[in-house]
VOFI-332730 format. One line per 5 residues: number of its first residue (from 1); their letters; for each residue x, y, z of C-alpha. Coordinates in pm, 1 decimal, m for minus. Layout:
N
NUM = a = X Y Z ~ ...
This chain:
393
1 = msqta = m2019.5 3363.0 113.9 ~ m2341.3 3305.7 315.5 ~ m2353.7 3144.4 636.3 ~ m2581.8 2874.1 508.4 ~ m2326.2 2787.3 233.1
6 = vvapa = m2043.2 2744.6 496.1 ~ m2248.9 2533.6 755.6 ~ m2457.0 2309.8 517.8 ~ m2316.4 1952.5 517.7 ~ m2145.1 1811.4 199.9
11 = paril = m2323.1 1576.5 m7.4 ~ m2277.4 1217.8 64.9 ~ m2114.5 1137.8 m236.4 ~ m1832.0 1404.1 m191.2 ~ m1586.9 1242.9 22.8
16 = ptivf = m1605.8 874.2 m134.3 ~ m1547.2 1037.6 m453.5 ~ m1264.7 1228.3 m338.9 ~ m1122.6 921.9 m175.9 ~ m1160.9 690.2 m482.2
21 = sqfag = m1018.1 957.5 m715.9 ~ m726.2 1005.8 m504.4 ~ m666.7 624.0 m463.2 ~ m704.7 587.5 m857.6 ~ m468.1 882.3 m940.6
26 = tslwf = m184.3 799.4 m692.5 ~ m194.6 425.3 m804.5 ~ 48.5 588.2 m1074.1 ~ 313.6 640.4 m812.8 ~ 462.7 284.8 m779.5
31 = agnav = 355.1 136.8 m1091.1 ~ 702.9 107.1 m1222.2 ~ 816.5 m48.9 m890.2 ~ 552.4 m327.8 m929.5 ~ 687.7 m428.3 m1283.9
36 = lpelq = 1055.2 m382.9 m1186.7 ~ 1165.6 m742.7 m1258.6 ~ 1042.8 m710.5 m1605.4 ~ 1195.9 m367.9 m1670.9 ~ 1511.5 m503.6 m1521.8
41 = aslql = 1512.5 m775.6 m1765.2 ~ 1442.0 m561.7 m2056.1 ~ 1693.6 m291.4 m1960.4 ~ 1959.0 m495.1 m1823.5 ~ 1948.1 m277.9 m1502.3
46 = qesal = 2135.8 m339.1 m1175.1 ~ 1972.5 m396.3 m839.5 ~ 2002.7 m12.9 m795.8 ~ 1729.4 31.4 m1028.2 ~ 1457.7 29.6 m761.3
51 = gllts = 1629.0 337.9 m605.5 ~ 1643.3 504.1 m966.0 ~ 1293.6 453.7 m1058.8 ~ 1155.2 569.1 m724.0 ~ 1378.7 871.3 m707.9
56 = avqfg = 1288.5 943.4 m1066.5 ~ 922.3 984.0 m970.2 ~ 1017.2 1162.3 m651.5 ~ 1233.2 1422.1 m835.3 ~ 954.3 1486.9 m1088.6
61 = filgt = 708.6 1519.3 m795.2 ~ 930.8 1775.6 m632.8 ~ 993.1 1978.2 m940.0 ~ 606.7 1962.2 m1007.0 ~ 510.1 2079.5 m667.4
66 = fcfaf = 767.6 2352.2 m678.6 ~ 623.3 2474.7 m1013.9 ~ 271.5 2455.1 m875.8 ~ 351.7 2624.6 m549.2 ~ 554.9 2896.7 m717.6
71 = fslad = 273.7 2983.8 m959.0 ~ m6.3 2922.8 m680.5 ~ m184.8 2717.7 m952.1 ~ m391.9 2523.5 m687.4 ~ m523.6 2861.3 m559.0
76 = rlspr = m571.8 3032.2 m902.1 ~ m721.5 2760.7 m1123.8 ~ m1024.1 2532.3 m1059.4 ~ m868.1 2248.5 m840.7 ~ m1090.4 1975.9 m990.1
81 = llfli = m1002.4 2070.8 m1355.6 ~ m641.4 2074.6 m1257.0 ~ m690.5 1725.3 m1093.3 ~ m845.3 1598.7 m1405.4 ~ m578.1 1740.5 m1662.6
86 = callg = m290.1 1580.9 m1432.8 ~ m477.2 1246.6 m1423.5 ~ m521.2 1229.2 m1781.6 ~ m162.5 1319.6 m1877.0 ~ m26.9 1114.4 m1582.6
91 = aaana = m211.7 812.2 m1725.1 ~ m60.9 887.3 m2061.6 ~ 289.6 924.3 m1918.8 ~ 253.4 585.7 m1726.5 ~ 134.9 388.9 m2033.2
96 = lvlfs = 405.7 526.3 m2263.7 ~ 637.2 321.7 m2060.4 ~ 532.6 34.5 m2276.9 ~ 710.0 187.4 m2588.7 ~ 1031.4 296.0 m2400.4
101 = atsvg = 1111.1 m33.1 m2230.8 ~ 1438.8 m70.9 m2436.2 ~ 1582.7 279.5 m2313.8 ~ 1681.3 343.1 m1951.8 ~ 1680.2 709.5 m2002.8
106 = gvlll = 1325.1 687.7 m2159.9 ~ 1173.7 504.4 m1880.9 ~ 1319.8 730.9 m1610.0 ~ 1217.3 1042.3 m1813.2 ~ 852.2 919.9 m1832.0
111 = ravtg = 863.1 828.5 m1461.2 ~ 985.1 1165.5 m1361.9 ~ 706.3 1320.1 m1569.3 ~ 464.1 1111.6 m1422.0 ~ 586.7 1227.2 m1068.6
116 = fllag = 558.8 1595.1 m1199.2 ~ 190.9 1533.5 m1287.0 ~ 136.8 1377.1 m954.5 ~ 194.3 1708.1 m810.1 ~ m146.3 1797.9 m952.7
121 = iypvg = m329.5 1500.8 m779.7 ~ m201.0 1454.2 m436.3 ~ m182.6 1804.5 m277.8 ~ m454.8 1930.7 m508.3 ~ m683.9 1656.2 m381.8
126 = mkiaa = m630.6 1761.2 m19.2 ~ m703.3 2118.9 m139.7 ~ m1037.6 1999.3 m271.3 ~ m1113.5 1814.4 64.0 ~ m1031.2 2126.5 243.9
131 = swysg = m1279.0 2327.1 44.0 ~ m1552.6 2095.4 164.0 ~ m1439.7 2001.4 515.3 ~ m1325.2 2240.6 791.9 ~ m1416.4 2128.9 1144.8
136 = klgka = m1353.8 1764.4 1052.6 ~ m1048.4 1812.8 817.3 ~ m833.2 1563.9 1014.4 ~ m1086.3 1284.6 961.4 ~ m1151.5 1390.8 590.9
141 = igylv = m775.6 1401.3 494.4 ~ m722.3 1072.0 690.7 ~ m955.7 907.4 438.9 ~ m775.4 1097.3 165.8 ~ m421.1 1016.4 263.6
146 = galvl = m541.3 648.0 318.7 ~ m645.8 630.8 m39.8 ~ m307.8 759.1 m126.8 ~ m146.8 484.6 78.5 ~ m380.0 228.0 m107.0
151 = gtafp = m309.3 366.3 m428.4 ~ 72.3 332.4 m376.8 ~ 37.3 m18.5 m257.1 ~ m216.0 m116.5 m537.8 ~ 26.1 m199.5 m803.1
156 = hllrg = 198.9 m468.0 m580.7 ~ m119.7 m622.2 m526.2 ~ m225.4 m620.5 m895.1 ~ 122.5 m765.4 m964.9 ~ 91.4 m1038.3 m682.5
161 = lgaal = m259.1 m1168.0 m788.9 ~ m193.8 m1147.6 m1169.9 ~ 178.2 m1261.6 m1182.9 ~ 118.0 m1460.5 m1485.2 ~ m23.9 m1151.0 m1673.2
166 = pwqtt = 213.0 m941.9 m1895.3 ~ 381.6 m644.2 m1724.3 ~ 232.4 m431.3 m2007.8 ~ m140.2 m537.0 m1866.1 ~ m37.2 m415.6 m1533.3
171 = lmavs = 72.8 m62.3 m1628.6 ~ m217.1 m25.0 m1871.8 ~ m465.8 m116.9 m1588.8 ~ m318.5 130.4 m1351.6 ~ m333.1 396.3 m1621.8
176 = alavv = m700.8 323.8 m1671.2 ~ m771.2 342.0 m1319.2 ~ m611.4 691.4 m1302.0 ~ m823.7 806.6 m1599.9 ~ m1154.0 709.4 m1415.2
181 = ggvlm = m1046.9 874.5 m1120.9 ~ m974.4 1215.7 m1270.9 ~ m1302.1 1199.2 m1466.7 ~ m1521.7 1100.7 m1152.8 ~ m1351.3 1399.5 m949.5
186 = yllvp = m1423.8 1645.9 m1231.2 ~ m1791.8 1547.1 m1291.9 ~ m1917.1 1454.8 m918.4 ~ m1719.6 1700.4 m701.9 ~ m1801.4 2082.3 m759.2
191 = dgpyl = m1600.4 2359.7 m568.3 ~ m1666.7 2341.7 m220.4 ~ m1811.3 2610.8 11.2 ~ m1479.2 2698.3 176.0 ~ m1293.3 2750.6 m139.3
196 = rkgtr = m1134.6 3081.9 m133.4 ~ m1097.2 3221.4 m494.0 ~ m924.6 3512.7 m655.7 ~ m546.8 3459.9 m522.6 ~ m319.3 3654.5 m748.1
201 = fdagn = 20.4 3533.2 m854.6 ~ 309.6 3636.7 m619.1 ~ 661.9 3489.0 m627.0 ~ 664.0 3528.1 m254.0 ~ 349.4 3334.2 m158.3
206 = mlrvf = 522.6 3011.2 m106.6 ~ 758.0 3177.2 146.7 ~ 496.8 3379.5 302.4 ~ 309.3 3084.0 439.8 ~ 599.9 2995.0 682.4
211 = rakdf = 563.3 3318.5 872.2 ~ 334.7 3144.9 1117.7 ~ 474.8 2953.8 1405.8 ~ 224.5 2685.3 1404.8 ~ 279.6 2628.3 1040.5
216 = raaaf = 638.9 2588.6 1076.9 ~ 599.2 2362.0 1382.5 ~ 359.5 2122.7 1154.6 ~ 571.8 2161.1 836.6 ~ 903.7 2043.7 1030.7
221 = gyfgh = 706.3 1768.5 1184.3 ~ 605.5 1653.5 826.1 ~ 954.0 1684.7 713.6 ~ 1094.3 1456.3 979.4 ~ 808.0 1213.7 884.1
226 = mwely = 900.7 1218.7 526.9 ~ 1252.3 1124.1 588.4 ~ 1125.3 784.7 702.5 ~ 812.8 710.5 508.7 ~ 905.5 666.5 139.7
231 = tlwaf = 1229.0 501.5 205.0 ~ 1061.2 233.7 411.7 ~ 806.6 185.9 123.2 ~ 1063.9 167.9 m153.9 ~ 1244.7 m102.9 37.9
236 = vplll = 984.2 m313.5 164.2 ~ 1010.3 m567.9 m117.8 ~ 1392.2 m593.0 m24.5 ~ 1335.0 m637.1 334.6 ~ 1089.5 m919.1 283.6
241 = ayglp = 1324.2 m1094.2 21.5 ~ 1601.1 m1047.2 289.2 ~ 1418.8 m1174.3 583.6 ~ 1199.3 m1452.7 389.7 ~ 1413.2 m1550.6 106.2
246 = elpqe = 1215.5 m1842.5 30.5 ~ 907.2 m1642.6 m71.7 ~ 786.6 m1681.1 m436.1 ~ 768.8 m1353.3 m635.5 ~ 380.5 m1326.7 m627.6
251 = qlsvy = 362.5 m1393.7 m258.7 ~ 646.3 m1121.0 m217.3 ~ 433.0 m861.5 m392.1 ~ 113.2 m947.7 m205.6 ~ 310.6 m915.3 110.8
256 = sfcvi = 451.2 m581.4 m3.0 ~ 89.6 m464.0 m50.2 ~ m12.0 m576.6 301.1 ~ 275.3 m374.6 464.0 ~ 222.2 m61.5 250.5
261 = aagai = m151.3 m79.6 252.3 ~ m163.6 m130.1 645.1 ~ m76.1 264.7 638.0 ~ m448.7 332.1 535.2 ~ m560.4 191.4 878.2
266 = gcvgg = m341.6 438.4 1042.8 ~ m445.6 721.2 839.0 ~ m835.2 659.5 875.7 ~ m813.6 542.9 1236.3 ~ m594.7 844.5 1317.7
271 = gylsq = m848.4 1060.1 1155.9 ~ m1128.9 954.4 1392.2 ~ m894.4 972.3 1693.4 ~ m812.6 1337.6 1582.2 ~ m1159.9 1435.3 1659.2
276 = rwgsg = m1116.4 1346.1 2025.8 ~ m731.6 1408.9 2088.8 ~ m665.1 1679.2 1797.4 ~ m436.1 1644.1 1502.0 ~ m132.8 1733.1 1687.2
281 = rvafv = m135.8 1469.5 1966.3 ~ m246.1 1183.5 1711.9 ~ 53.4 1296.4 1467.5 ~ 297.9 1303.3 1744.9 ~ 205.7 951.9 1897.1
286 = qllls = 220.1 785.5 1561.0 ~ 567.2 943.4 1471.4 ~ 696.3 828.8 1807.7 ~ 590.6 469.9 1745.9 ~ 746.4 462.7 1399.7
291 = giccl = 1059.2 603.6 1523.8 ~ 1052.6 322.0 1789.1 ~ 1013.4 72.5 1495.4 ~ 1328.4 217.9 1328.6 ~ 1540.8 135.0 1633.8
296 = lsvwv = 1371.2 m203.6 1684.3 ~ 1434.2 m317.9 1324.1 ~ 1798.9 m381.6 1425.0 ~ 1669.8 m690.9 1599.4 ~ 1336.6 m773.0 1446.7
301 = lqvpl = 1471.2 m807.1 1087.0 ~ 1685.1 m1086.3 1195.8 ~ 1363.9 m1289.4 1351.3 ~ 1193.6 m1426.3 1027.7 ~ 892.9 m1524.2 1251.3
306 = lllpf = 841.0 m1178.6 1363.8 ~ 924.1 m979.9 1038.2 ~ 598.4 m973.2 867.1 ~ 367.9 m857.1 1170.5 ~ 647.8 m599.5 1263.2
311 = lvfwg = 650.9 m463.2 935.1 ~ 276.9 m441.2 899.6 ~ 256.9 m255.5 1226.2 ~ 535.1 m27.9 1127.6 ~ 334.9 16.1 796.8
316 = vvvag = 39.0 121.6 1013.5 ~ 218.4 396.0 1213.1 ~ 473.2 528.7 944.2 ~ 191.2 653.9 743.7 ~ m71.9 723.5 997.4
321 = dspqf = 45.1 1076.9 1095.7 ~ 61.0 1218.4 749.1 ~ m295.2 1323.3 720.4 ~ m290.2 1492.2 1052.1 ~ 34.0 1689.6 934.8
326 = salta = m159.7 1782.9 625.5 ~ m461.6 1901.2 840.9 ~ m234.0 2105.1 1081.2 ~ m69.4 2264.1 788.3 ~ m388.8 2343.9 602.8
331 = kaapp = m568.0 2496.9 940.6 ~ m231.4 2698.5 1014.1 ~ m188.5 2841.1 651.9 ~ m357.3 3169.0 535.3 ~ m699.9 3083.5 393.3
336 = qlvgt = m631.3 3230.1 65.7 ~ m310.0 3014.1 31.2 ~ m407.6 2683.2 162.5 ~ m323.0 2498.8 m191.5 ~ 12.8 2693.6 m210.0
341 = altvv = 92.9 2602.6 154.0 ~ 15.1 2212.4 118.0 ~ 201.1 2205.4 m223.3 ~ 510.6 2385.3 m94.6 ~ 538.1 2169.9 229.5
346 = tsvgf = 482.0 1856.1 20.4 ~ 771.2 1964.5 m228.8 ~ 1004.4 2011.1 58.7 ~ 908.8 1688.3 207.1 ~ 947.5 1492.0 m113.2
351 = aitig = 1280.8 1654.6 m171.0 ~ 1396.9 1487.6 173.0 ~ 1268.4 1164.5 49.5 ~ 1534.7 1175.4 m252.3 ~ 1816.5 1210.7 m15.7
356 = siqfm = 1680.4 944.3 232.3 ~ 1634.4 687.0 m54.7 ~ 1974.9 746.3 m214.5 ~ 2140.6 747.6 145.9 ~ 1976.4 408.0 223.3
361 = gfllt = 2072.1 262.7 m111.1 ~ 2444.7 358.0 m30.2 ~ 2401.7 215.0 332.8 ~ 2287.6 m120.5 186.9 ~ 2598.2 m152.7 m15.1
366 = iippy = 2812.0 m124.4 277.0 ~ 2620.0 m268.4 573.2 ~ 2345.1 m552.0 618.3 ~ 1979.7 m436.4 579.4 ~ 1909.2 m536.9 944.1
371 = fafvf = 2153.3 m240.2 1051.6 ~ 2075.6 22.4 792.6 ~ 1719.8 93.6 872.1 ~ 1786.7 230.0 1217.4 ~ 1920.9 543.9 1042.1
376 = lavgp = 1566.6 621.8 965.7 ~ 1505.2 715.2 1308.3 ~ 1673.0 1039.1 1271.6 ~ 1370.6 1171.6 1083.3 ~ 1112.0 1096.3 1362.8
381 = lvgll = 1343.8 1248.3 1613.9 ~ 1367.1 1597.2 1421.3 ~ 981.8 1591.8 1372.2 ~ 911.5 1504.5 1735.0 ~ 1137.8 1795.6 1864.9
386 = smfpl = 963.8 2033.1 1620.0 ~ 613.8 1953.3 1720.3 ~ 640.3 2065.1 2095.8 ~ 487.9 2401.1 2034.3 ~ 176.4 2229.4 1881.5
391 = lrk = 152.4 2012.2 2178.6 ~ 182.3 2289.7 2421.9 ~ m88.0 2492.4 2261.3
């Protein structure tokens, strides 16, 4: 690789295309949650359906990222081709829910398949960004994870603004968006100058990346963050319905979008702050603030006037540290195994979300919501303690 190729600035279209494609692909994530009332009616599901649908996607994603990491697919194949294939197949799996809406098992299976294919979208998108941006990786991934946050929140907005539309239309719109994102990524984003090629299959690759002390510190900080993040996202509609019971369904969906989408502000803003303060400090501060929100939820969830602004702030900081953890992970990983490192850390992180979501679902059956969410503070506490080696350095 020539020095000129390394330092040449990326074309202006690269980052916006990666960001839009990531947003489009990850909108598949919570598509099932956005049409949950209709699925509940069709399948005669109980209130536990929210946890089941979310956990099905998470389980599929965990299995997918494990397989991708084990075979080092993101480091052995063209990342943009992998992204395209997974976006197309994920869109198809999401659309097929239309034909399985009378079978609980069918819907859960398709949501799990969608999660499996998201393993070729989210971490692979970060690998593509890392192949184009090096010194400003925290800023670039800030935009990228911000797109993930918006993609996660988008089905709620679509549902809120088009509540009168058939739920089938919502699912098809999300699938079409994912297809467009995959095609644009493949056509407009060639392999970047920092892409390392030629990695061979080695079953030990996914464990080898943990040998570096800085990598372990970043990874365990991320694991603590993940205990909190997706559980909060999954239960945002429940929290809003509990604290503001008079809200109509369409307004509840719009408010859910606002809370989750606020995380994009934390991601992008944190990306810019990382250029001055460093990714480690930015991640530490945001994780600390989200942990404090966990503790304050005992009180604020009982005050309707403060509920929405509190949840929006919590939404900002609960997601804002995620891109900086990814940037720290990518920088600390062996250059030829960046894709594998990002994928295996993501896999473990999302495995943690399964336990957290199911644990929260159990807690909500025995204690009031305002008291249950304080238990999310365990994750930020573990993550903060793990990050001290990075701060000292």
